[in-house]
VOPAGU-2260 file (C-alpha; in pm, 1 decimal, decimal comma):
REM VOPAGU-2260
SITE   aa  ch    i         X         Y         Z
SITE  UNK   A    0   -3348,4   -1470,8   -3031,2
SITE  UNK   A    1   -3119,1   -1531,1   -3305,0
SITE  UNK   A    2   -2731,7   -1408,4   -3185,5
SITE  UNK   A    3   -2514,9   -1342,4   -3443,0
SITE  UNK   A    4   -2180,3   -1544,3   -3423,2
SITE  UNK   A    5   -1833,7   -1415,6   -3557,2
SITE  UNK   A    6   -1563,4   -1697,1   -3525,9
SITE  UNK   A    7   -1185,2   -1621,9   -3527,7
SITE  UNK   A    8    -914,0   -1735,8   -3788,0
SITE  UNK   A    9    -742,3   -2066,4   -3690,5
SITE  UNK   A   10    -551,2   -2050,8   -3350,3
SITE  UNK   A   11    -673,2   -1690,9   -3294,1
SITE  UNK   A   12    -848,6   -1789,8   -2973,9
SITE  UNK   A   13    -527,9   -1850,1   -2724,0
SITE  UNK   A   14    -556,1   -1442,0   -2591,7
SITE  UNK   A   15    -903,8   -1454,4   -2586,6
SITE  UNK   A   16    -922,4   -1805,0   -2326,9
SITE  UNK   A   17    -631,5   -1660,8   -2112,3
SITE  UNK   A   18    -877,0   -1395,5   -2021,2
SITE  UNK   A   19    -805,6   -1085,6   -2277,0
SITE  UNK   A   20   -1129,3    -874,4   -2357,9
SITE  UNK   A   21   -1055,3    -761,5   -2690,8
SITE  UNK   A   22   -1098,7    -957,4   -3046,1
SITE  UNK   A   23    -930,5    -739,2   -3273,2
SITE  UNK   A   24   -1082,0    -671,8   -3608,7
SITE  UNK   A   25    -829,5    -908,7   -3788,0
SITE  UNK   A   26    -850,7   -1189,2   -3615,3
SITE  UNK   A   27   -1194,5   -1260,3   -3748,1
SITE  UNK   A   28   -1227,7   -1530,8   -4006,3
SITE  UNK   A   29   -1629,5   -1500,1   -4039,2
SITE  UNK   A   30   -1950,6   -1417,1   -3937,7
SITE  UNK   A   31   -2312,3   -1545,3   -3947,0
SITE  UNK   A   32   -2560,3   -1314,0   -3927,2
SITE  UNK   A   33   -2500,0    -949,4   -4016,3
SITE  UNK   A   34   -2526,4    -780,5   -3651,0
SITE  UNK   A   35   -2498,3    -425,8   -3638,8
SITE  UNK   A   36   -2290,9    -118,7   -3416,9
SITE  UNK   A   37   -2354,6    -200,1   -3048,5
SITE  UNK   A   38   -2544,0    -514,3   -3103,9
SITE  UNK   A   39   -2425,4    -882,5   -2912,5
SITE  UNK   A   40   -2269,6   -1162,9   -3081,0
SITE  UNK   A   41   -2119,5   -1473,9   -2996,9
SITE  UNK   A   42   -1744,1   -1527,6   -3028,8
SITE  UNK   A   43   -1609,5   -1869,8   -3124,9
SITE  UNK   A   44   -1296,1   -2003,3   -3192,8
SITE  UNK   A   45   -1234,7   -2173,2   -3563,7
SITE  UNK   A   46   -1342,7   -2479,9   -3405,9
SITE  UNK   A   47   -1622,8   -2396,1   -3272,4
SITE  UNK   A   48   -1497,2   -2346,4   -2891,5
SITE  UNK   A   49   -1752,1   -2078,7   -2711,8
SITE  UNK   A   50   -1530,0   -1797,6   -2619,2
SITE  UNK   A   51   -1804,8   -1557,0   -2496,2
SITE  UNK   A   52   -2034,5   -1245,0   -2616,3
SITE  UNK   A   53   -1943,6    -886,3   -2611,8
SITE  UNK   A   54   -2006,7    -580,0   -2820,7
SITE  UNK   A   55   -1946,8    -527,3   -3218,3
SITE  UNK   A   56   -1822,1    -258,4   -3387,3
SITE  UNK   A   57   -1756,8    -345,8   -3763,6
SITE  UNK   A   58   -1590,0     -49,6   -3826,6
SITE  UNK   A   59   -1300,2     -25,0   -3567,5
SITE  UNK   A   60    -951,7    -217,0   -3487,8
SITE  UNK   A   61   -1151,0    -355,0   -3165,0
SITE  UNK   A   62   -1419,2    -536,3   -3305,3
SITE  UNK   A   63   -1563,5    -694,0   -3021,5
SITE  UNK   A   64   -1530,0    -589,4   -2680,1
SITE  UNK   A   65   -1649,0    -910,3   -2426,0
SITE  UNK   A   66   -1869,4    -881,1   -2166,8
SITE  UNK   A   67   -1901,8   -1227,8   -2062,6
SITE  UNK   A   68   -1816,0   -1568,7   -2057,0
SITE  UNK   A   69   -2212,2   -1665,8   -2126,2
SITE  UNK   A   70   -2438,7   -1487,3   -2261,7
SITE  UNK   A   71   -2595,3   -1241,0   -2059,4
SITE  UNK   A   72   -2897,1    -949,2   -2157,2
SITE  UNK   A   73   -2704,2    -620,3   -2100,9
SITE  UNK   A   74   -3028,5    -514,1   -1969,1
SITE  UNK   A   75   -3084,1    -271,7   -1637,0
SITE  UNK   A   76   -3043,8    -530,7   -1453,7
SITE  UNK   A   77   -2689,6    -619,6   -1594,8
SITE  UNK   A   78   -2576,9    -288,9   -1521,0
SITE  UNK   A   79   -2689,2    -262,3   -1160,3
SITE  UNK   A   80   -2512,5    -580,6   -1069,1
SITE  UNK   A   81   -2196,1    -486,7   -1222,4
SITE  UNK   A   82   -2207,5    -159,8   -1051,4
SITE  UNK   A   83   -2285,3    -269,3    -736,8
SITE  UNK   A   84   -1964,7    -572,1    -795,3
SITE  UNK   A   85   -1747,6    -244,6    -847,6
SITE  UNK   A   86   -1833,9     -80,2    -561,5
SITE  UNK   A   87   -1799,5    -362,8    -329,1
SITE  UNK   A   88   -1465,0    -365,5    -397,6
SITE  UNK   A   89   -1373,5      19,5    -390,5
SITE  UNK   A   90   -1553,2       3,4      -4,6
SITE  UNK   A   91   -1326,7    -263,9      49,6
SITE  UNK   A   92   -1020,3     -27,1     -65,6
SITE  UNK   A   93   -1125,2     297,5      11,2
SITE  UNK   A   94   -1342,8     435,2     370,9
SITE  UNK   A   95   -1481,4     761,1     153,8
SITE  UNK   A   96   -1668,0     747,5    -158,6
SITE  UNK   A   97   -1451,8     904,4    -377,4
SITE  UNK   A   98   -1352,7     685,8    -593,4
SITE  UNK   A   99   -1324,3     560,8    -956,2
SITE  UNK   A  100   -1637,6     376,6    -944,9
SITE  UNK   A  101   -1579,6     174,5   -1281,2
SITE  UNK   A  102   -1272,4     113,3   -1507,2
SITE  UNK   A  103   -1386,3     -33,7   -1819,9
SITE  UNK   A  104   -1316,0    -334,7   -1900,4
SITE  UNK   A  105   -1081,3    -422,9   -1554,4
SITE  UNK   A  106   -1490,3    -420,5   -1378,1
SITE  UNK   A  107   -1577,6    -621,0   -1697,6
SITE  UNK   A  108   -1797,0    -305,6   -1863,7
SITE  UNK   A  109   -1613,2    -249,5   -2160,4
SITE  UNK   A  110   -1559,2      90,5   -2284,5
SITE  UNK   A  111   -1727,4     272,5   -1960,2
SITE  UNK   A  112   -1602,2     473,7   -1703,5
SITE  UNK   A  113   -1721,0     624,9   -1436,5
SITE  UNK   A  114   -1598,9     837,5   -1119,5
SITE  UNK   A  115   -1776,1     889,5    -793,7
SITE  UNK   A  116   -1761,5    1240,7    -635,3
SITE  UNK   A  117   -1977,4    1142,9    -303,6
SITE  UNK   A  118   -2365,3    1183,3    -457,0
SITE  UNK   A  119   -2188,5    1338,7    -807,9
SITE  UNK   A  120   -2114,2    1091,5   -1081,0
SITE  UNK   A  121   -1866,8    1147,4   -1372,9
SITE  UNK   A  122   -1940,9     896,5   -1690,5
SITE  UNK   A  123   -1694,9     886,6   -1982,0
SITE  UNK   A  124   -1840,9     639,9   -2283,6
SITE  UNK   A  125   -1603,3     502,4   -2511,5
SITE  UNK   A  126   -1703,2     225,7   -2704,4
SITE  UNK   A  127   -2004,1     225,0   -2937,2
SITE  UNK   A  128   -2195,6     -62,4   -2697,9
SITE  UNK   A  129   -2190,6     141,1   -2452,2
SITE  UNK   A  130   -2305,1     405,8   -2576,0
SITE  UNK   A  131   -2599,1     281,2   -2703,5
SITE  UNK   A  132   -2729,9     170,2   -2360,4
SITE  UNK   A  133   -2587,4     474,6   -2198,3
SITE  UNK   A  134   -2968,3     550,2   -2106,0
SITE  UNK   A  135   -2958,5     199,9   -1893,3
SITE  UNK   A  136   -2625,3     306,1   -1747,2
SITE  UNK   A  137   -2768,4     621,3   -1582,7
SITE  UNK   A  138   -3090,9     488,7   -1473,8
SITE  UNK   A  139   -2853,6     174,3   -1304,1
SITE  UNK   A  140   -2666,6     465,4   -1167,4
SITE  UNK   A  141   -2953,7     642,6   -1005,6
SITE  UNK   A  142   -3162,7     262,5    -887,5
SITE  UNK   A  143   -2831,1     178,2    -724,1
SITE  UNK   A  144   -2691,5     527,7    -552,2
SITE  UNK   A  145   -2958,9     799,5    -549,9
SITE  UNK   A  146   -2687,0    1005,9    -663,5
SITE  UNK   A  147   -2798,1    1410,8    -665,0
SITE  UNK   A  148   -2642,5    1476,2   -1012,9
SITE  UNK   A  149   -2441,7    1280,7   -1306,7
SITE  UNK   A  150   -2248,2    1400,0   -1600,2
SITE  UNK   A  151   -2115,3    1313,6   -1950,7
SITE  UNK   A  152   -1780,8    1357,7   -2001,7
SITE  UNK   A  153   -1707,4    1210,7   -2341,1
SITE  UNK   A  154   -1442,1    1484,3   -2451,6
SITE  UNK   A  155   -1216,1    1138,8   -2554,8
SITE  UNK   A  156   -1068,3    1132,9   -2882,0
SITE  UNK   A  157   -1116,8     742,1   -2835,9
SITE  UNK   A  158   -1477,0     763,9   -2889,0
SITE  UNK   A  159   -1391,3     916,7   -3241,9
SITE  UNK   A  160   -1234,5     567,1   -3318,9
SITE  UNK   A  161   -1606,1     415,7   -3213,1
SITE  UNK   A  162   -1730,7     657,7   -3469,7
SITE  UNK   A  163   -1869,4     867,1   -3193,1
SITE  UNK   A  164   -1930,2    1249,9   -3138,4
SITE  UNK   A  165   -1753,8    1450,7   -2861,9
SITE  UNK   A  166   -1934,3    1630,3   -2608,6
SITE  UNK   A  167   -2059,9    1690,3   -2267,7
SITE  UNK   A  168   -2364,8    1763,8   -2066,3
SITE  UNK   A  169   -2540,5    1739,8   -1746,3
SITE  UNK   A  170   -2740,8    1412,8   -1722,4
SITE  UNK   A  171   -2913,3    1478,2   -1454,2
SITE  UNK   A  172   -2907,0    1739,9   -1137,2
SITE  UNK   A  173   -2687,6    2054,7   -1162,6
SITE  UNK   A  174   -2360,0    2129,2   -1169,9
SITE  UNK   A  175   -2172,2    2123,5    -849,5
SITE  UNK   A  176   -1879,2    2062,2    -645,2
SITE  UNK   A  177   -1759,4    1816,6    -356,4
SITE  UNK   A  178   -1518,5    1857,1    -108,8
SITE  UNK   A  179   -1243,6    1550,9    -144,1
SITE  UNK   A  180   -1021,1    1491,5     139,8
SITE  UNK   A  181    -718,8    1297,1      95,5
SITE  UNK   A  182    -569,2    1242,0     391,4
SITE  UNK   A  183    -569,9    1587,2     528,5
SITE  UNK   A  184    -565,2    1734,1     195,1
SITE  UNK   A  185    -885,3    1875,6      82,5
SITE  UNK   A  186    -943,8    1945,9    -264,8
SITE  UNK   A  187   -1288,3    2120,2    -390,5
SITE  UNK   A  188   -1341,1    1920,7    -744,3
SITE  UNK   A  189   -1640,6    2036,8   -1006,5
SITE  UNK   A  190   -1620,5    1708,9   -1223,1
SITE  UNK   A  191   -1813,7    1904,0   -1508,2
SITE  UNK   A  192   -1509,0    2135,6   -1471,8
SITE  UNK   A  193   -1184,4    1935,5   -1485,6
SITE  UNK   A  194    -979,5    1801,7   -1654,1
SITE  UNK   A  195   -1144,6    1470,6   -1847,4
SITE  UNK   A  196   -1347,2    1294,1   -1605,1
SITE  UNK   A  197   -1315,6    1544,3   -1336,1
SITE  UNK   A  198    -988,9    1447,2   -1129,6
SITE  UNK   A  199    -738,6    1186,9   -1128,7
SITE  UNK   A  200    -782,1     939,7    -861,6
SITE  UNK   A  201    -532,1     737,9   -1040,3
SITE  UNK   A  202    -206,7     908,7    -836,6
SITE  UNK   A  203    -346,3     930,4    -467,4
SITE  UNK   A  204    -159,6     672,3    -308,1
SITE  UNK   A  205     140,5     841,0    -518,2
SITE  UNK   A  206      64,5    1141,3    -434,8
SITE  UNK   A  207      45,5    1034,1     -37,4
SITE  UNK   A  208     362,4     858,8    -116,3
SITE  UNK   A  209     550,6    1177,7    -223,5
SITE  UNK   A  210     502,9    1359,0     128,8
SITE  UNK   A  211     764,1    1120,7     298,1
SITE  UNK   A  212    1067,2    1352,3      81,6
SITE  UNK   A  213     875,4    1700,9     187,5
SITE  UNK   A  214     993,5    1782,7     510,6
SITE  UNK   A  215    1222,5    2127,7     412,2
SITE  UNK   A  216    1262,6    2011,4      56,5
SITE  UNK   A  217    1246,7    2333,2    -239,7
SITE  UNK   A  218     994,5    2158,2    -449,6
SITE  UNK   A  219     893,0    2187,4    -845,1
SITE  UNK   A  220     580,9    2049,2    -945,9
SITE  UNK   A  221     541,9    2003,1   -1331,3
SITE  UNK   A  222     209,8    1890,4   -1508,6
SITE  UNK   A  223      49,8    2028,4   -1164,8
SITE  UNK   A  224    -294,3    2013,1   -1299,3
SITE  UNK   A  225    -530,3    2113,4    -993,2
SITE  UNK   A  226    -184,8    2077,8    -726,8
SITE  UNK   A  227    -233,8    1757,4    -669,0
SITE  UNK   A  228     142,1    1651,0    -575,2
SITE  UNK   A  229     197,7    2032,4    -532,1
SITE  UNK   A  230     -50,1    2054,0    -243,4
SITE  UNK   A  231      35,9    1694,4     -60,7
SITE  UNK   A  232     416,0    1795,7     -38,5
SITE  UNK   A  233     304,5    2163,3      89,0
SITE  UNK   A  234     112,8    2029,8     340,1
SITE  UNK   A  235     361,8    1769,2     450,5
SITE  UNK   A  236     611,3    2061,0     547,0
SITE  UNK   A  237     790,0    2153,1     178,0
SITE  UNK   A  238     986,6    2487,0     249,0
SITE  UNK   A  239     822,1    2608,4    -119,7
SITE  UNK   A  240     681,8    2488,3    -385,3
SITE  UNK   A  241     661,7    2589,5    -708,0
SITE  UNK   A  242     356,3    2450,2    -936,5
SITE  UNK   A  243     375,2    2475,1   -1334,1
SITE  UNK   A  244      63,2    2386,8   -1553,7
SITE  UNK   A  245      -0,6    2493,7   -1941,6
SITE  UNK   A  246    -367,8    2568,9   -1849,0
SITE  UNK   A  247    -442,5    2957,9   -1660,9
SITE  UNK   A  248    -815,3    2792,9   -1604,3
SITE  UNK   A  249    -667,7    2478,7   -1405,5
SITE  UNK   A  250    -410,4    2743,4   -1198,5
SITE  UNK   A  251    -722,4    2938,1   -1099,6
SITE  UNK   A  252    -843,0    2626,5    -926,0
SITE  UNK   A  253    -500,9    2499,9    -820,4
SITE  UNK   A  254    -507,7    2845,4    -649,8
SITE  UNK   A  255    -826,4    2824,3    -461,2
SITE  UNK   A  256    -746,9    2470,1    -352,1
SITE  UNK   A  257    -441,2    2585,9    -155,7
SITE  UNK   A  258    -632,6    2850,0      -8,3
SITE  UNK   A  259    -900,3    2609,4      97,9
SITE  UNK   A  260    -628,3    2438,5     276,0
SITE  UNK   A  261    -425,2    2790,4     432,4
SITE  UNK   A  262    -101,8    2681,4     233,6
SITE  UNK   A  263      84,5    2983,8     174,4
SITE  UNK   A  264     379,7    2832,3      90,3
SITE  UNK   A  265     256,6    2712,3    -331,8
SITE  UNK   A  266     371,5    2940,2    -606,2
SITE  UNK   A  267     187,8    2878,6    -928,9
SITE  UNK   A  268     296,8    2942,9   -1281,5
SITE  UNK   A  269      64,1    2928,9   -1621,7
SITE  UNK   A  270     372,9    2803,6   -1858,7
SITE  UNK   A  271     454,5    2531,0   -2081,1
SITE  UNK   A  272     678,4    2321,3   -1871,2
SITE  UNK   A  273     924,5    2324,3   -2145,9
SITE  UNK   A  274     930,8    2656,1   -2130,9
SITE  UNK   A  275     955,7    2673,8   -1827,9
SITE  UNK   A  276    1243,9    2449,3   -1755,8
SITE  UNK   A  277    1494,9    2606,0   -2016,1
SITE  UNK   A  278    1433,3    2926,1   -1809,8
SITE  UNK   A  279    1493,2    2761,6   -1506,4
SITE  UNK   A  280    1779,8    2586,8   -1640,6
SITE  UNK   A  281    1946,6    2925,2   -1794,7
SITE  UNK   A  282    1874,7    3083,1   -1476,5
SITE  UNK   A  283    2061,6    2824,4   -1273,9
SITE  UNK   A  284    1755,2    2735,7   -1053,0
SITE  UNK   A  285    1815,2    2415,2    -817,7
SITE  UNK   A  286    1527,9    2226,1    -661,8
SITE  UNK   A  287    1530,5    1922,0    -406,3
SITE  UNK   A  288    1214,6    1735,6    -567,0
SITE  UNK   A  289    1058,6    1776,6    -899,7
SITE  UNK   A  290     737,1    1576,6    -969,6
SITE  UNK   A  291     697,0    1492,7   -1318,3
SITE  UNK   A  292     326,6    1364,5   -1413,4
SITE  UNK   A  293     289,4    1474,2   -1795,2
SITE  UNK   A  294     -14,4    1409,3   -1986,9
SITE  UNK   A  295      32,4    1095,1   -2223,7
SITE  UNK   A  296     303,9    1194,9   -2506,0
SITE  UNK   A  297     158,8     892,0   -2765,5
SITE  UNK   A  298    -191,7     761,2   -2848,6
SITE  UNK   A  299     -25,1     456,7   -3061,6
SITE  UNK   A  300     224,6     247,2   -3151,1
SITE  UNK   A  301     366,4     468,5   -3451,2
SITE  UNK   A  302     429,6     775,2   -3201,9
SITE  UNK   A  303     650,2     578,4   -2956,8
SITE  UNK   A  304     985,0     690,7   -3097,0
SITE  UNK   A  305     892,7    1057,3   -3072,7
SITE  UNK   A  306     713,3     961,9   -2698,9
SITE  UNK   A  307    1074,1     851,4   -2644,7
SITE  UNK   A  308    1263,1    1130,0   -2728,0
SITE  UNK   A  309    1000,2    1357,7   -2520,1
SITE  UNK   A  310    1080,4    1154,3   -2237,2
SITE  UNK   A  311    1432,6    1176,4   -2276,7
SITE  UNK   A  312    1416,8    1569,9   -2353,6
SITE  UNK   A  313    1202,1    1647,3   -2012,9
SITE  UNK   A  314    1442,6    1393,3   -1792,7
SITE  UNK   A  315    1721,2    1572,8   -1891,3
SITE  UNK   A  316    1609,0    1933,1   -1862,1
SITE  UNK   A  317    1471,9    1784,5   -1464,5
SITE  UNK   A  318    1860,1    1665,2   -1399,0
SITE  UNK   A  319    2004,1    1974,4   -1456,2
SITE  UNK   A  320    1802,4    2122,2   -1202,2
SITE  UNK   A  321    1772,8    1843,7    -933,2
SITE  UNK   A  322    2015,9    1879,0    -657,8
SITE  UNK   A  323    2252,9    1658,8    -503,3
SITE  UNK   A  324    2126,5    1376,8    -333,6
SITE  UNK   A  325    1763,8    1522,8    -509,0
SITE  UNK   A  326    1443,1    1332,1    -563,8
SITE  UNK   A  327    1253,9    1268,5    -849,6
SITE  UNK   A  328     940,9    1179,7    -875,5
SITE  UNK   A  329     818,8    1088,3   -1232,2
SITE  UNK   A  330     558,0     885,2   -1426,2
SITE  UNK   A  331     427,7     810,9   -1761,4
SITE  UNK   A  332      63,7     759,6   -1853,9
SITE  UNK   A  333     120,4     664,8   -2217,1
SITE  UNK   A  334     -20,3     327,8   -2219,0
SITE  UNK   A  335     250,9     222,1   -2509,2
SITE  UNK   A  336     506,2     290,1   -2349,0
SITE  UNK   A  337     608,0      -7,5   -2133,3
SITE  UNK   A  338     766,4      45,8   -1797,7
SITE  UNK   A  339    1130,4    -125,8   -1954,0
SITE  UNK   A  340    1120,9     162,1   -2155,5
SITE  UNK   A  341    1050,5     406,3   -1930,4
SITE  UNK   A  342    1257,5     319,3   -1707,9
SITE  UNK   A  343    1550,2     261,4   -2022,8
SITE  UNK   A  344    1500,5     649,2   -2130,5
SITE  UNK   A  345    1505,7     746,0   -1770,2
SITE  UNK   A  346    1842,2     640,5   -1730,7
SITE  UNK   A  347    1940,1     763,1   -2043,6
SITE  UNK   A  348    1895,0    1089,6   -1953,6
SITE  UNK   A  349    2069,6    1044,9   -1655,3
SITE  UNK   A  350    2415,3     907,2   -1841,4
SITE  UNK   A  351    2358,3    1199,6   -2064,8
SITE  UNK   A  352    2357,9    1461,9   -1814,4
SITE  UNK   A  353    2619,4    1299,0   -1613,8
SITE  UNK   A  354    2397,9    1158,3   -1350,0
SITE  UNK   A  355    2367,6     867,0   -1113,6
SITE  UNK   A  356    2055,9     721,2   -1017,5
SITE  UNK   A  357    1898,2     504,8    -729,0
SITE  UNK   A  358    1553,4     340,4    -780,5
SITE  UNK   A  359    1338,9     382,7    -490,0
SITE  UNK   A  360    1023,2     261,1    -568,4
SITE  UNK   A  361     786,0     170,8    -794,0
SITE  UNK   A  362     418,6     206,9    -798,9
SITE  UNK   A  363     100,2     176,7   -1090,9
SITE  UNK   A  364    -219,6     330,6   -1058,6
SITE  UNK   A  365    -451,1     346,1    -759,4
SITE  UNK   A  366    -626,8      38,9    -657,8
SITE  UNK   A  367    -965,4     150,1    -778,4
SITE  UNK   A  368    -818,3     107,7   -1097,3
SITE  UNK   A  369    -749,7    -254,0   -1115,8
SITE  UNK   A  370    -517,6    -475,3   -1342,0
SITE  UNK   A  371    -684,9    -790,2   -1533,5
SITE  UNK   A  372    -331,4    -958,2   -1562,9
SITE  UNK   A  373    -425,9   -1129,7   -1911,0
SITE  UNK   A  374    -485,5    -768,5   -2020,1
SITE  UNK   A  375    -209,1    -532,8   -2010,6
SITE  UNK   A  376    -394,8    -272,0   -2179,0
SITE  UNK   A  377    -524,3    -216,0   -1832,4
SITE  UNK   A  378    -196,6    -113,5   -1717,9
SITE  UNK   A  379    -115,1     197,1   -1840,5
SITE  UNK   A  380      34,6     409,1   -1564,2
SITE  UNK   A  381     441,6     404,4   -1431,7
SITE  UNK   A  382     528,7     566,6   -1101,4
SITE  UNK   A  383     903,9     571,9   -1007,9
SITE  UNK   A  384    1105,0     762,1    -701,9
SITE  UNK   A  385    1461,8     798,6    -755,2
SITE  UNK   A  386    1709,9     973,6    -577,1
SITE  UNK   A  387    1965,3    1127,4    -748,1
SITE  UNK   A  388    2330,6    1146,3    -732,1
């Protein structure tokens, strides 16, 4: 079998040699052969040094997603082996079968995300190479895990960049829910109905961390989703919790989870966060703890200035309703907003509202979202805790 060879331009190999797994289209010098979308290509430097093998897509900025330094056939065994490797790591991290099983490039399965909810599996495919082989992926999941259901959650806009359609389907089994116990707080999760792949496992350790600030506190949880922070804080002794989310459907799920945990002090409101904050400021509301975990404000580098302005405005609002010595638990999942930028924006917002900050804690995503040090794109979540004076 003749594998097409893609050669980089001169001096473009340094990042790949360091362990980065993407080849960008503007780094390609020449191509020997005629690879199609999703085909395997061999990547070499301009000096003919072998750099790896990966899935090719000529229509995107990320032209090659490297899967191995040496040639491997991406067959059923390949996927079963990589899924098994990912599972072994998660078993060392967690005692239950609820976690992100595959985190794309970080698990050397570029463009593939798999969340596990015990016997239920939620799959998101973000690259053409994986899309071409999704039947192998689903069979590998069946072979390795014997699932009761597999759901395809392909609503991400990233698929459009790869020339793929969006949608969702039940690949195997039927629609079901699973109860996830997060160290004493239970969430009833429907992976086919929840946002993105069904649940936000990336914040699990940050939610548990937040509990230390709960005792006797009046809490506001902005962008609450299904109540991850709200219910953890309620369970841990908050005097009251106000949960805000723009989605009425999400609020219904939050209410069901609160009832499941017999938590009576959680008030929920379906409202846009900006609308709610303006109302809260006008009425003089004050809180001891504010959780601020918004969706991404930026999709690309061009939108970074607008995103910075949005983060600054949001935190200026938060600082106006936090009590003296209040706690801010804030996060950004915007990859293009680096941690230094995020912290600068928060400090700027504090200065503009006359508040002084003590940074108590820095964190990222839960370890089922491993980071490749050579690939900063794999580290997206920033989570900070501040005491506000």
